[in-house]
Every structure is written in C-alpha cells, then in structure tokens.
CHARMM-style PDB file with segment names, atoms N, HN, CA, C and O in Angstrom:
ATOM      1  N   UNK     1     -10.714 -20.099  -7.784  1.00  0.00      PROA
ATOM      2  CA  UNK     1     -10.172 -18.758  -7.892  1.00  0.00      PROA
ATOM      3  C   UNK     1     -10.118 -18.113  -6.513  1.00  0.00      PROA
ATOM      4  O   UNK     1     -11.029 -18.279  -5.703  1.00  0.00      PROA
ATOM      5  N   UNK     2      -9.053 -17.384  -6.259  1.00  0.00      PROA
ATOM      6  HN  UNK     2      -8.312 -17.250  -6.918  1.00  0.00      PROA
ATOM      7  CA  UNK     2      -8.866 -16.736  -4.958  1.00  0.00      PROA
ATOM      8  C   UNK     2      -9.666 -15.447  -4.871  1.00  0.00      PROA
ATOM      9  O   UNK     2      -9.915 -14.784  -5.878  1.00  0.00      PROA
ATOM     10  N   UNK     3     -10.051 -15.115  -3.695  1.00  0.00      PROA
ATOM     11  HN  UNK     3      -9.849 -15.654  -2.877  1.00  0.00      PROA
ATOM     12  CA  UNK     3     -10.815 -13.896  -3.449  1.00  0.00      PROA
ATOM     13  C   UNK     3      -9.950 -12.850  -2.734  1.00  0.00      PROA
ATOM     14  O   UNK     3     -10.439 -12.106  -1.884  1.00  0.00      PROA
ATOM     15  N   UNK     4      -8.686 -12.803  -3.082  1.00  0.00      PROA
ATOM     16  HN  UNK     4      -8.289 -13.407  -3.773  1.00  0.00      PROA
ATOM     17  CA  UNK     4      -7.775 -11.888  -2.398  1.00  0.00      PROA
ATOM     18  C   UNK     4      -8.072 -10.427  -2.694  1.00  0.00      PROA
ATOM     19  O   UNK     4      -7.660  -9.548  -1.937  1.00  0.00      PROA
ATOM     20  N   UNK     5      -8.774 -10.159  -3.771  1.00  0.00      PROA
ATOM     21  HN  UNK     5      -9.109 -10.873  -4.385  1.00  0.00      PROA
ATOM     22  CA  UNK     5      -9.114  -8.774  -4.080  1.00  0.00      PROA
ATOM     23  C   UNK     5      -9.993  -8.178  -2.982  1.00  0.00      PROA
ATOM     24  O   UNK     5      -9.954  -6.971  -2.746  1.00  0.00      PROA
ATOM     25  N   UNK     6     -10.778  -9.008  -2.317  1.00  0.00      PROA
ATOM     26  HN  UNK     6     -10.810  -9.989  -2.509  1.00  0.00      PROA
ATOM     27  CA  UNK     6     -11.603  -8.519  -1.207  1.00  0.00      PROA
ATOM     28  C   UNK     6     -10.732  -8.107  -0.024  1.00  0.00      PROA
ATOM     29  O   UNK     6     -11.004  -7.111   0.647  1.00  0.00      PROA
ATOM     30  N   UNK     7      -9.699  -8.873   0.217  1.00  0.00      PROA
ATOM     31  HN  UNK     7      -9.478  -9.682  -0.327  1.00  0.00      PROA
ATOM     32  CA  UNK     7      -8.757  -8.534   1.297  1.00  0.00      PROA
ATOM     33  C   UNK     7      -8.057  -7.229   0.962  1.00  0.00      PROA
ATOM     34  O   UNK     7      -7.948  -6.339   1.806  1.00  0.00      PROA
ATOM     35  N   UNK     8      -7.581  -7.117  -0.279  1.00  0.00      PROA
ATOM     36  HN  UNK     8      -7.669  -7.840  -0.964  1.00  0.00      PROA
ATOM     37  CA  UNK     8      -6.898  -5.882  -0.699  1.00  0.00      PROA
ATOM     38  C   UNK     8      -7.831  -4.680  -0.606  1.00  0.00      PROA
ATOM     39  O   UNK     8      -7.397  -3.579  -0.269  1.00  0.00      PROA
ATOM     40  N   UNK     9      -9.098  -4.887  -0.901  1.00  0.00      PROA
ATOM     41  HN  UNK     9      -9.451  -5.782  -1.175  1.00  0.00      PROA
ATOM     42  CA  UNK     9     -10.062  -3.784  -0.856  1.00  0.00      PROA
ATOM     43  C   UNK     9     -10.227  -3.224   0.554  1.00  0.00      PROA
ATOM     44  O   UNK     9     -10.621  -2.070   0.723  1.00  0.00      PROA
ATOM     45  N   UNK    10      -9.932  -4.023   1.548  1.00  0.00      PROA
ATOM     46  HN  UNK    10      -9.612  -4.961   1.411  1.00  0.00      PROA
ATOM     47  CA  UNK    10     -10.015  -3.530   2.928  1.00  0.00      PROA
ATOM     48  C   UNK    10      -8.674  -2.979   3.410  1.00  0.00      PROA
ATOM     49  O   UNK    10      -8.637  -2.101   4.272  1.00  0.00      PROA
ATOM     50  N   UNK    11      -7.587  -3.487   2.864  1.00  0.00      PROA
ATOM     51  HN  UNK    11      -7.617  -4.200   2.164  1.00  0.00      PROA
ATOM     52  CA  UNK    11      -6.253  -3.051   3.286  1.00  0.00      PROA
ATOM     53  C   UNK    11      -5.874  -1.704   2.675  1.00  0.00      PROA
ATOM     54  O   UNK    11      -5.348  -0.837   3.372  1.00  0.00      PROA
ATOM     55  N   UNK    12      -6.132  -1.523   1.401  1.00  0.00      PROA
ATOM     56  HN  UNK    12      -6.559  -2.228   0.834  1.00  0.00      PROA
ATOM     57  CA  UNK    12      -5.668  -0.328   0.684  1.00  0.00      PROA
ATOM     58  C   UNK    12      -6.171   0.974   1.313  1.00  0.00      PROA
ATOM     59  O   UNK    12      -5.372   1.898   1.464  1.00  0.00      PROA
ATOM     60  N   UNK    13      -7.439   1.100   1.687  1.00  0.00      PROA
ATOM     61  HN  UNK    13      -8.088   0.349   1.564  1.00  0.00      PROA
ATOM     62  CA  UNK    13      -7.865   2.360   2.325  1.00  0.00      PROA
ATOM     63  C   UNK    13      -7.125   2.641   3.635  1.00  0.00      PROA
ATOM     64  O   UNK    13      -6.843   3.795   3.956  1.00  0.00      PROA
ATOM     65  N   UNK    14      -6.816   1.597   4.380  1.00  0.00      PROA
ATOM     66  HN  UNK    14      -7.045   0.659   4.120  1.00  0.00      PROA
ATOM     67  CA  UNK    14      -6.062   1.774   5.622  1.00  0.00      PROA
ATOM     68  C   UNK    14      -4.649   2.249   5.337  1.00  0.00      PROA
ATOM     69  O   UNK    14      -4.130   3.119   6.036  1.00  0.00      PROA
ATOM     70  N   UNK    15      -4.027   1.683   4.317  1.00  0.00      PROA
ATOM     71  HN  UNK    15      -4.448   0.976   3.750  1.00  0.00      PROA
ATOM     72  CA  UNK    15      -2.679   2.106   3.926  1.00  0.00      PROA
ATOM     73  C   UNK    15      -2.710   3.559   3.467  1.00  0.00      PROA
ATOM     74  O   UNK    15      -1.837   4.344   3.835  1.00  0.00      PROA
ATOM     75  N   UNK    16      -3.702   3.919   2.670  1.00  0.00      PROA
ATOM     76  HN  UNK    16      -4.411   3.281   2.370  1.00  0.00      PROA
ATOM     77  CA  UNK    16      -3.827   5.298   2.198  1.00  0.00      PROA
ATOM     78  C   UNK    16      -3.991   6.266   3.362  1.00  0.00      PROA
ATOM     79  O   UNK    16      -3.425   7.359   3.346  1.00  0.00      PROA
ATOM     80  N   UNK    17      -4.750   5.878   4.356  1.00  0.00      PROA
ATOM     81  HN  UNK    17      -5.210   4.991   4.370  1.00  0.00      PROA
ATOM     82  CA  UNK    17      -4.943   6.723   5.541  1.00  0.00      PROA
ATOM     83  C   UNK    17      -3.621   6.943   6.272  1.00  0.00      PROA
ATOM     84  O   UNK    17      -3.329   8.057   6.707  1.00  0.00      PROA
ATOM     85  N   UNK    18      -2.829   5.891   6.406  1.00  0.00      PROA
ATOM     86  HN  UNK    18      -3.066   4.986   6.053  1.00  0.00      PROA
ATOM     87  CA  UNK    18      -1.522   6.002   7.051  1.00  0.00      PROA
ATOM     88  C   UNK    18      -0.575   6.898   6.246  1.00  0.00      PROA
ATOM     89  O   UNK    18       0.155   7.708   6.817  1.00  0.00      PROA
ATOM     90  N   UNK    19      -0.592   6.748   4.938  1.00  0.00      PROA
ATOM     91  HN  UNK    19      -1.185   6.090   4.474  1.00  0.00      PROA
ATOM     92  CA  UNK    19       0.251   7.578   4.074  1.00  0.00      PROA
ATOM     93  C   UNK    19      -0.170   9.045   4.194  1.00  0.00      PROA
ATOM     94  O   UNK    19       0.681   9.927   4.306  1.00  0.00      PROA
ATOM     95  N   UNK    20      -1.460   9.302   4.172  1.00  0.00      PROA
ATOM     96  HN  UNK    20      -2.151   8.585   4.081  1.00  0.00      PROA
ATOM     97  CA  UNK    20      -1.973  10.673   4.285  1.00  0.00      PROA
ATOM     98  C   UNK    20      -1.531  11.316   5.595  1.00  0.00      PROA
ATOM     99  O   UNK    20      -1.107  12.471   5.616  1.00  0.00      PROA
ATOM    100  N   UNK    21      -1.632  10.564   6.683  1.00  0.00      PROA
ATOM    101  HN  UNK    21      -1.977   9.626   6.666  1.00  0.00      PROA
ATOM    102  CA  UNK    21      -1.230  11.088   7.985  1.00  0.00      PROA
ATOM    103  C   UNK    21       0.274  11.354   8.034  1.00  0.00      PROA
ATOM    104  O   UNK    21       0.709  12.384   8.549  1.00  0.00      PROA
ATOM    105  N   UNK    22       1.048  10.445   7.509  1.00  0.00      PROA
ATOM    106  HN  UNK    22       0.695   9.608   7.090  1.00  0.00      PROA
ATOM    107  CA  UNK    22       2.518  10.558   7.565  1.00  0.00      PROA
ATOM    108  C   UNK    22       3.034  11.735   6.756  1.00  0.00      PROA
ATOM    109  O   UNK    22       3.958  12.424   7.187  1.00  0.00      PROA
ATOM    110  N   UNK    23       2.447  11.975   5.587  1.00  0.00      PROA
ATOM    111  HN  UNK    23       1.696  11.416   5.237  1.00  0.00      PROA
ATOM    112  CA  UNK    23       2.953  12.997   4.681  1.00  0.00      PROA
ATOM    113  C   UNK    23       2.106  14.271   4.663  1.00  0.00      PROA
ATOM    114  O   UNK    23       2.423  15.213   3.937  1.00  0.00      PROA
ATOM    115  N   UNK    24       1.041  14.306   5.451  1.00  0.00      PROA
ATOM    116  HN  UNK    24       0.784  13.541   6.041  1.00  0.00      PROA
ATOM    117  CA  UNK    24       0.210  15.505   5.539  1.00  0.00      PROA
ATOM    118  C   UNK    24      -0.484  15.840   4.222  1.00  0.00      PROA
ATOM    119  O   UNK    24      -0.549  16.999   3.814  1.00  0.00      PROA
ATOM    120  N   UNK    25      -0.996  14.811   3.574  1.00  0.00      PROA
ATOM    121  HN  UNK    25      -0.943  13.869   3.906  1.00  0.00      PROA
ATOM    122  CA  UNK    25      -1.688  14.986   2.296  1.00  0.00      PROA
ATOM    123  C   UNK    25      -3.101  14.410   2.420  1.00  0.00      PROA
ATOM    124  O   UNK    25      -3.435  13.752   3.406  1.00  0.00      PROA
ATOM    125  N   UNK    26      -3.919  14.670   1.404  1.00  0.00      PROA
ATOM    126  HN  UNK    26      -3.648  15.205   0.603  1.00  0.00      PROA
ATOM    127  CA  UNK    26      -5.275  14.133   1.422  1.00  0.00      PROA
ATOM    128  C   UNK    26      -5.238  12.616   1.199  1.00  0.00      PROA
ATOM    129  O   UNK    26      -4.274  12.079   0.655  1.00  0.00      PROA
ATOM    130  N   UNK    27      -6.286  11.954   1.623  1.00  0.00      PROA
ATOM    131  HN  UNK    27      -7.070  12.391   2.065  1.00  0.00      PROA
ATOM    132  CA  UNK    27      -6.356  10.511   1.402  1.00  0.00      PROA
ATOM    133  C   UNK    27      -6.440  10.190  -0.086  1.00  0.00      PROA
ATOM    134  O   UNK    27      -5.952   9.151  -0.533  1.00  0.00      PROA
ATOM    135  N   UNK    28      -7.051  11.074  -0.838  1.00  0.00      PROA
ATOM    136  HN  UNK    28      -7.447  11.917  -0.475  1.00  0.00      PROA
ATOM    137  CA  UNK    28      -7.127  10.882  -2.288  1.00  0.00      PROA
ATOM    138  C   UNK    28      -5.729  10.925  -2.914  1.00  0.00      PROA
ATOM    139  O   UNK    28      -5.386  10.081  -3.742  1.00  0.00      PROA
ATOM    140  N   UNK    29      -4.931  11.912  -2.513  1.00  0.00      PROA
ATOM    141  HN  UNK    29      -5.210  12.598  -1.840  1.00  0.00      PROA
ATOM    142  CA  UNK    29      -3.555  12.010  -3.013  1.00  0.00      PROA
ATOM    143  C   UNK    29      -2.733  10.811  -2.534  1.00  0.00      PROA
ATOM    144  O   UNK    29      -1.923  10.270  -3.287  1.00  0.00      PROA
ATOM    145  N   UNK    30      -2.938  10.405  -1.299  1.00  0.00      PROA
ATOM    146  HN  UNK    30      -3.595  10.845  -0.687  1.00  0.00      PROA
ATOM    147  CA  UNK    30      -2.217   9.250  -0.759  1.00  0.00      PROA
ATOM    148  C   UNK    30      -2.550   7.985  -1.550  1.00  0.00      PROA
ATOM    149  O   UNK    30      -1.668   7.181  -1.851  1.00  0.00      PROA
ATOM    150  N   UNK    31      -3.804   7.824  -1.874  1.00  0.00      PROA
ATOM    151  HN  UNK    31      -4.520   8.477  -1.629  1.00  0.00      PROA
ATOM    152  CA  UNK    31      -4.234   6.668  -2.653  1.00  0.00      PROA
ATOM    153  C   UNK    31      -3.597   6.687  -4.038  1.00  0.00      PROA
ATOM    154  O   UNK    31      -3.157   5.651  -4.537  1.00  0.00      PROA
ATOM    155  N   UNK    32      -3.549   7.844  -4.644  1.00  0.00      PROA
ATOM    156  HN  UNK    32      -3.906   8.686  -4.238  1.00  0.00      PROA
ATOM    157  CA  UNK    32      -2.923   7.986  -5.957  1.00  0.00      PROA
ATOM    158  C   UNK    32      -1.444   7.627  -5.888  1.00  0.00      PROA
ATOM    159  O   UNK    32      -0.943   6.888  -6.735  1.00  0.00      PROA
ATOM    160  N   UNK    33      -0.750   8.144  -4.892  1.00  0.00      PROA
ATOM    161  HN  UNK    33      -1.157   8.745  -4.204  1.00  0.00      PROA
ATOM    162  CA  UNK    33       0.683   7.836  -4.740  1.00  0.00      PROA
ATOM    163  C   UNK    33       0.896   6.348  -4.501  1.00  0.00      PROA
ATOM    164  O   UNK    33       1.814   5.743  -5.054  1.00  0.00      PROA
ATOM    165  N   UNK    34       0.034   5.765  -3.667  1.00  0.00      PROA
ATOM    166  HN  UNK    34      -0.712   6.256  -3.218  1.00  0.00      PROA
ATOM    167  CA  UNK    34       0.186   4.343  -3.370  1.00  0.00      PROA
ATOM    168  C   UNK    34      -0.004   3.502  -4.621  1.00  0.00      PROA
ATOM    169  O   UNK    34       0.791   2.601  -4.888  1.00  0.00      PROA
ATOM    170  N   UNK    35      -1.043   3.783  -5.387  1.00  0.00      PROA
ATOM    171  HN  UNK    35      -1.689   4.515  -5.170  1.00  0.00      PROA
ATOM    172  CA  UNK    35      -1.321   2.981  -6.583  1.00  0.00      PROA
ATOM    173  C   UNK    35      -0.239   3.081  -7.643  1.00  0.00      PROA
ATOM    174  O   UNK    35      -0.117   2.197  -8.491  1.00  0.00      PROA
ATOM    175  N   UNK    36       0.553   4.155  -7.602  1.00  0.00      PROA
ATOM    176  HN  UNK    36       0.454   4.873  -6.913  1.00  0.00      PROA
ATOM    177  CA  UNK    36       1.665   4.315  -8.543  1.00  0.00      PROA
ATOM    178  C   UNK    36       2.952   3.649  -8.046  1.00  0.00      PROA
ATOM    179  O   UNK    36       3.968   3.675  -8.742  1.00  0.00      PROA
ATOM    180  N   UNK    37       2.918   3.065  -6.873  1.00  0.00      PROA
ATOM    181  HN  UNK    37       2.093   3.044  -6.308  1.00  0.00      PROA
ATOM    182  CA  UNK    37       4.124   2.511  -6.256  1.00  0.00      PROA
ATOM    183  C   UNK    37       4.345   1.034  -6.595  1.00  0.00      PROA
ATOM    184  O   UNK    37       3.427   0.310  -6.979  1.00  0.00      PROA
ATOM    185  N   UNK    38       5.582   0.631  -6.437  1.00  0.00      PROA
ATOM    186  HN  UNK    38       6.328   1.219  -6.125  1.00  0.00      PROA
ATOM    187  CA  UNK    38       5.926  -0.785  -6.597  1.00  0.00      PROA
ATOM    188  C   UNK    38       5.270  -1.615  -5.495  1.00  0.00      PROA
ATOM    189  O   UNK    38       4.938  -2.781  -5.707  1.00  0.00      PROA
ATOM    190  N   UNK    39       5.087  -1.020  -4.333  1.00  0.00      PROA
ATOM    191  HN  UNK    39       5.356  -0.072  -4.162  1.00  0.00      PROA
ATOM    192  CA  UNK    39       4.429  -1.729  -3.235  1.00  0.00      PROA
ATOM    193  C   UNK    39       3.016  -2.125  -3.623  1.00  0.00      PROA
ATOM    194  O   UNK    39       2.584  -3.240  -3.331  1.00  0.00      PROA
ATOM    195  N   UNK    40       2.294  -1.234  -4.273  1.00  0.00      PROA
ATOM    196  HN  UNK    40       2.645  -0.329  -4.511  1.00  0.00      PROA
ATOM    197  CA  UNK    40       0.938  -1.553  -4.726  1.00  0.00      PROA
ATOM    198  C   UNK    40       0.965  -2.656  -5.777  1.00  0.00      PROA
ATOM    199  O   UNK    40       0.097  -3.529  -5.788  1.00  0.00      PROA
ATOM    200  N   UNK    41       1.951  -2.616  -6.650  1.00  0.00      PROA
ATOM    201  HN  UNK    41       2.656  -1.907  -6.641  1.00  0.00      PROA
ATOM    202  CA  UNK    41       2.083  -3.675  -7.653  1.00  0.00      PROA
ATOM    203  C   UNK    41       2.351  -5.014  -6.981  1.00  0.00      PROA
ATOM    204  O   UNK    41       1.807  -6.041  -7.387  1.00  0.00      PROA
ATOM    205  N   UNK    42       3.186  -4.995  -5.959  1.00  0.00      PROA
ATOM    206  HN  UNK    42       3.628  -4.160  -5.630  1.00  0.00      PROA
ATOM    207  CA  UNK    42       3.459  -6.237  -5.217  1.00  0.00      PROA
ATOM    208  C   UNK    42       2.216  -6.733  -4.490  1.00  0.00      PROA
ATOM    209  O   UNK    42       1.988  -7.939  -4.398  1.00  0.00      PROA
ATOM    210  N   UNK    43       1.422  -5.817  -3.980  1.00  0.00      PROA
ATOM    211  HN  UNK    43       1.608  -4.837  -4.055  1.00  0.00      PROA
ATOM    212  CA  UNK    43       0.193  -6.198  -3.287  1.00  0.00      PROA
ATOM    213  C   UNK    43      -0.775  -6.880  -4.251  1.00  0.00      PROA
ATOM    214  O   UNK    43      -1.509  -7.786  -3.857  1.00  0.00      PROA
ATOM    215  N   UNK    44      -0.777  -6.455  -5.489  1.00  0.00      PROA
ATOM    216  HN  UNK    44      -0.181  -5.719  -5.808  1.00  0.00      PROA
ATOM    217  CA  UNK    44      -1.666  -7.042  -6.494  1.00  0.00      PROA
ATOM    218  C   UNK    44      -1.195  -8.407  -6.986  1.00  0.00      PROA
ATOM    219  O   UNK    44      -1.960  -9.148  -7.602  1.00  0.00      PROA
ATOM    220  N   UNK    45       0.055  -8.734  -6.714  1.00  0.00      PROA
ATOM    221  HN  UNK    45       0.677  -8.132  -6.213  1.00  0.00      PROA
ATOM    222  CA  UNK    45       0.627 -10.010  -7.154  1.00  0.00      PROA
ATOM    223  C   UNK    45       0.156 -11.135  -6.237  1.00  0.00      PROA
ATOM    224  O   UNK    45       0.495 -11.163  -5.054  1.00  0.00      PROA
ATOM    225  N   UNK    46      -0.611 -12.043  -6.778  1.00  0.00      PROA
ATOM    226  HN  UNK    46      -0.887 -12.020  -7.739  1.00  0.00      PROA
ATOM    227  CA  UNK    46      -1.164 -13.156  -5.996  1.00  0.00      PROA
ATOM    228  C   UNK    46      -0.090 -14.119  -5.492  1.00  0.00      PROA
ATOM    229  O   UNK    46      -0.298 -14.819  -4.501  1.00  0.00      PROA
ATOM    230  N   UNK    47       1.042 -14.153  -6.165  1.00  0.00      PROA
ATOM    231  HN  UNK    47       1.210 -13.584  -6.970  1.00  0.00      PROA
ATOM    232  CA  UNK    47       2.071 -15.146  -5.862  1.00  0.00      PROA
ATOM    233  C   UNK    47       2.876 -14.852  -4.603  1.00  0.00      PROA
ATOM    234  O   UNK    47       3.326 -15.779  -3.930  1.00  0.00      PROA
ATOM    235  N   UNK    48       3.064 -13.563  -4.272  1.00  0.00      PROA
ATOM    236  HN  UNK    48       2.698 -12.810  -4.819  1.00  0.00      PROA
ATOM    237  CA  UNK    48       3.970 -13.252  -3.161  1.00  0.00      PROA
ATOM    238  C   UNK    48       3.299 -13.214  -1.791  1.00  0.00      PROA
ATOM    239  O   UNK    48       3.996 -13.176  -0.777  1.00  0.00      PROA
ATOM    240  N   UNK    49       2.001 -13.222  -1.730  1.00  0.00      PROA
ATOM    241  HN  UNK    49       1.434 -13.253  -2.554  1.00  0.00      PROA
ATOM    242  CA  UNK    49       1.294 -13.296  -0.450  1.00  0.00      PROA
ATOM    243  C   UNK    49       1.257 -12.013   0.356  1.00  0.00      PROA
ATOM    244  O   UNK    49       0.856 -12.033   1.520  1.00  0.00      PROA
ATOM    245  N   UNK    50       1.666 -10.892  -0.235  1.00  0.00      PROA
ATOM    246  HN  UNK    50       1.991 -10.876  -1.181  1.00  0.00      PROA
ATOM    247  CA  UNK    50       1.657  -9.632   0.500  1.00  0.00      PROA
ATOM    248  C   UNK    50       0.249  -9.270   0.965  1.00  0.00      PROA
ATOM    249  O   UNK    50       0.082  -8.598   1.983  1.00  0.00      PROA
ATOM    250  N   UNK    51      -0.757  -9.713   0.224  1.00  0.00      PROA
ATOM    251  HN  UNK    51      -0.621 -10.259  -0.603  1.00  0.00      PROA
ATOM    252  CA  UNK    51      -2.151  -9.438   0.598  1.00  0.00      PROA
ATOM    253  C   UNK    51      -2.488 -10.006   1.981  1.00  0.00      PROA
ATOM    254  O   UNK    51      -3.473  -9.588   2.591  1.00  0.00      PROA
ATOM    255  N   UNK    52      -1.698 -10.935   2.473  1.00  0.00      PROA
ATOM    256  HN  UNK    52      -0.898 -11.274   1.977  1.00  0.00      PROA
ATOM    257  CA  UNK    52      -1.940 -11.541   3.779  1.00  0.00      PROA
ATOM    258  C   UNK    52      -1.313 -10.775   4.939  1.00  0.00      PROA
ATOM    259  O   UNK    52      -1.464 -11.161   6.098  1.00  0.00      PROA
ATOM    260  N   UNK    53      -0.617  -9.699   4.627  1.00  0.00      PROA
ATOM    261  HN  UNK    53      -0.494  -9.386   3.685  1.00  0.00      PROA
ATOM    262  CA  UNK    53       0.026  -8.888   5.666  1.00  0.00      PROA
ATOM    263  C   UNK    53      -0.907  -7.768   6.118  1.00  0.00      PROA
ATOM    264  O   UNK    53      -1.912  -7.482   5.467  1.00  0.00      PROA
ATOM    265  N   UNK    54      -0.570  -7.150   7.218  1.00  0.00      PROA
ATOM    266  HN  UNK    54       0.246  -7.381   7.747  1.00  0.00      PROA
ATOM    267  CA  UNK    54      -1.391  -6.066   7.758  1.00  0.00      PROA
ATOM    268  C   UNK    54      -1.163  -4.773   6.983  1.00  0.00      PROA
ATOM    269  O   UNK    54      -0.176  -4.629   6.261  1.00  0.00      PROA
ATOM    270  N   UNK    55      -2.087  -3.844   7.146  1.00  0.00      PROA
ATOM    271  HN  UNK    55      -2.889  -3.961   7.732  1.00  0.00      PROA
ATOM    272  CA  UNK    55      -1.952  -2.526   6.523  1.00  0.00      PROA
ATOM    273  C   UNK    55      -0.694  -1.831   7.031  1.00  0.00      PROA
ATOM    274  O   UNK    55      -0.019  -1.140   6.268  1.00  0.00      PROA
ATOM    275  N   UNK    56      -0.377  -2.003   8.293  1.00  0.00      PROA
ATOM    276  HN  UNK    56      -0.926  -2.564   8.913  1.00  0.00      PROA
ATOM    277  CA  UNK    56       0.811  -1.374   8.868  1.00  0.00      PROA
ATOM    278  C   UNK    56       2.086  -1.944   8.239  1.00  0.00      PROA
ATOM    279  O   UNK    56       3.027  -1.196   7.971  1.00  0.00      PROA
ATOM    280  N   UNK    57       2.128  -3.233   8.005  1.00  0.00      PROA
ATOM    281  HN  UNK    57       1.364  -3.841   8.222  1.00  0.00      PROA
ATOM    282  CA  UNK    57       3.282  -3.856   7.356  1.00  0.00      PROA
ATOM    283  C   UNK    57       3.442  -3.306   5.936  1.00  0.00      PROA
ATOM    284  O   UNK    57       4.547  -2.953   5.523  1.00  0.00      PROA
ATOM    285  N   UNK    58       2.345  -3.238   5.203  1.00  0.00      PROA
ATOM    286  HN  UNK    58       1.448  -3.525   5.539  1.00  0.00      PROA
ATOM    287  CA  UNK    58       2.392  -2.751   3.821  1.00  0.00      PROA
ATOM    288  C   UNK    58       2.793  -1.277   3.803  1.00  0.00      PROA
ATOM    289  O   UNK    58       3.539  -0.850   2.922  1.00  0.00      PROA
ATOM    290  N   UNK    59       2.308  -0.504   4.760  1.00  0.00      PROA
ATOM    291  HN  UNK    59       1.701  -0.850   5.476  1.00  0.00      PROA
ATOM    292  CA  UNK    59       2.714   0.890   4.895  1.00  0.00      PROA
ATOM    293  C   UNK    59       4.226   0.971   5.107  1.00  0.00      PROA
ATOM    294  O   UNK    59       4.889   1.827   4.521  1.00  0.00      PROA
ATOM    295  N   UNK    60       4.761   0.100   5.924  1.00  0.00      PROA
ATOM    296  HN  UNK    60       4.222  -0.595   6.400  1.00  0.00      PROA
ATOM    297  CA  UNK    60       6.210   0.060   6.146  1.00  0.00      PROA
ATOM    298  C   UNK    60       6.976  -0.238   4.869  1.00  0.00      PROA
ATOM    299  O   UNK    60       8.030   0.345   4.618  1.00  0.00      PROA
ATOM    300  N   UNK    61       6.446  -1.144   4.067  1.00  0.00      PROA
ATOM    301  HN  UNK    61       5.589  -1.618   4.271  1.00  0.00      PROA
ATOM    302  CA  UNK    61       7.057  -1.458   2.774  1.00  0.00      PROA
ATOM    303  C   UNK    61       7.036  -0.223   1.869  1.00  0.00      PROA
ATOM    304  O   UNK    61       8.011   0.067   1.176  1.00  0.00      PROA
ATOM    305  N   UNK    62       5.929   0.488   1.885  1.00  0.00      PROA
ATOM    306  HN  UNK    62       5.137   0.253   2.448  1.00  0.00      PROA
ATOM    307  CA  UNK    62       5.803   1.703   1.086  1.00  0.00      PROA
ATOM    308  C   UNK    62       6.824   2.746   1.553  1.00  0.00      PROA
ATOM    309  O   UNK    62       7.490   3.369   0.727  1.00  0.00      PROA
ATOM    310  N   UNK    63       6.953   2.939   2.870  1.00  0.00      PROA
ATOM    311  HN  UNK    63       6.412   2.432   3.542  1.00  0.00      PROA
ATOM    312  CA  UNK    63       7.924   3.905   3.378  1.00  0.00      PROA
ATOM    313  C   UNK    63       9.340   3.550   2.974  1.00  0.00      PROA
ATOM    314  O   UNK    63      10.125   4.437   2.639  1.00  0.00      PROA
ATOM    315  N   UNK    64       9.682   2.276   2.999  1.00  0.00      PROA
ATOM    316  HN  UNK    64       9.044   1.555   3.272  1.00  0.00      PROA
ATOM    317  CA  UNK    64      11.007   1.847   2.543  1.00  0.00      PROA
ATOM    318  C   UNK    64      11.214   2.188   1.071  1.00  0.00      PROA
ATOM    319  O   UNK    64      12.279   2.663   0.678  1.00  0.00      PROA
ATOM    320  N   UNK    65      10.197   1.945   0.274  1.00  0.00      PROA
ATOM    321  HN  UNK    65       9.332   1.559   0.593  1.00  0.00      PROA
ATOM    322  CA  UNK    65      10.275   2.253  -1.159  1.00  0.00      PROA
ATOM    323  C   UNK    65      10.489   3.747  -1.369  1.00  0.00      PROA
ATOM    324  O   UNK    65      11.332   4.141  -2.175  1.00  0.00      PROA
ATOM    325  N   UNK    66       9.737   4.585  -0.654  1.00  0.00      PROA
ATOM    326  HN  UNK    66       9.053   4.265   0.001  1.00  0.00      PROA
ATOM    327  CA  UNK    66       9.859   6.037  -0.779  1.00  0.00      PROA
ATOM    328  C   UNK    66      11.257   6.490  -0.345  1.00  0.00      PROA
ATOM    329  O   UNK    66      11.850   7.360  -0.982  1.00  0.00      PROA
ATOM    330  N   UNK    67      11.777   5.914   0.721  1.00  0.00      PROA
ATOM    331  HN  UNK    67      11.295   5.207   1.239  1.00  0.00      PROA
ATOM    332  CA  UNK    67      13.103   6.285   1.219  1.00  0.00      PROA
ATOM    333  C   UNK    67      14.184   5.922   0.190  1.00  0.00      PROA
ATOM    334  O   UNK    67      15.130   6.683  -0.013  1.00  0.00      PROA
ATOM    335  N   UNK    68      14.042   4.779  -0.444  1.00  0.00      PROA
ATOM    336  HN  UNK    68      13.273   4.161  -0.279  1.00  0.00      PROA
ATOM    337  CA  UNK    68      15.012   4.353  -1.448  1.00  0.00      PROA
ATOM    338  C   UNK    68      14.978   5.292  -2.652  1.00  0.00      PROA
ATOM    339  O   UNK    68      16.023   5.668  -3.183  1.00  0.00      PROA
ATOM    340  N   UNK    69      13.777   5.666  -3.076  1.00  0.00      PROA
ATOM    341  HN  UNK    69      12.928   5.361  -2.645  1.00  0.00      PROA
ATOM    342  CA  UNK    69      13.645   6.585  -4.217  1.00  0.00      PROA
ATOM    343  C   UNK    69      14.223   7.953  -3.899  1.00  0.00      PROA
ATOM    344  O   UNK    69      14.779   8.614  -4.777  1.00  0.00      PROA
ATOM    345  N   UNK    70      14.094   8.389  -2.634  1.00  0.00      PROA
ATOM    346  HN  UNK    70      13.642   7.853  -1.921  1.00  0.00      PROA
ATOM    347  CA  UNK    70      14.559   9.718  -2.232  1.00  0.00      PROA
ATOM    348  C   UNK    70      16.082   9.773  -2.071  1.00  0.00      PROA
ATOM    349  O   UNK    70      16.684  10.846  -2.117  1.00  0.00      PROA
ATOM    350  N   UNK    71      16.682   8.615  -1.886  1.00  0.00      PROA
ATOM    351  HN  UNK    71      16.193   7.744  -1.849  1.00  0.00      PROA
ATOM    352  CA  UNK    71      18.144   8.580  -1.643  1.00  0.00      PROA
ATOM    353  C   UNK    71      18.948   8.820  -2.892  1.00  0.00      PROA
ATOM    354  OT1 UNK    71      20.178   8.820  -2.844  1.00  0.00      PROA
TER     355      UNK     71
END
C-alpha cells in the first residue's frame, strides 16, 4: 500500500497558505475552498501522480481551475 497520504498531508497546508495569500482570506477558508475543488480531488487520486508535484505546481492547477470557473 502506498503512503501518499503522508505526502499530501505536507503539501495541502502549503497550498492553503498560497491560496490564502493570493486571495486575502484566512488559511481556514483557503483550506475549505481547496478541499471543495477539482484540484483537491485530483490530488487524492493515486493514479494520476499529482501528489508527486510541488505545492506551487498544485497551487497553479488550482488557480487555473478558479480562472476557468470565473470565465
């Protein structure tokens, strides 16, 4: 069994911090928004390997998702 949940546990707080800074919201609100996103669902998917990317890369994926939804 893979232990990727440990990797995600270290990445997600960093992503939330970046989201909070970018949008001027609390880290708690940022975490809530992230967990409701398709990006978070993709991060939880063991098959696509997103868990192996950096927090900055995942943040970029989240920003793309937000931009698409806003368009």
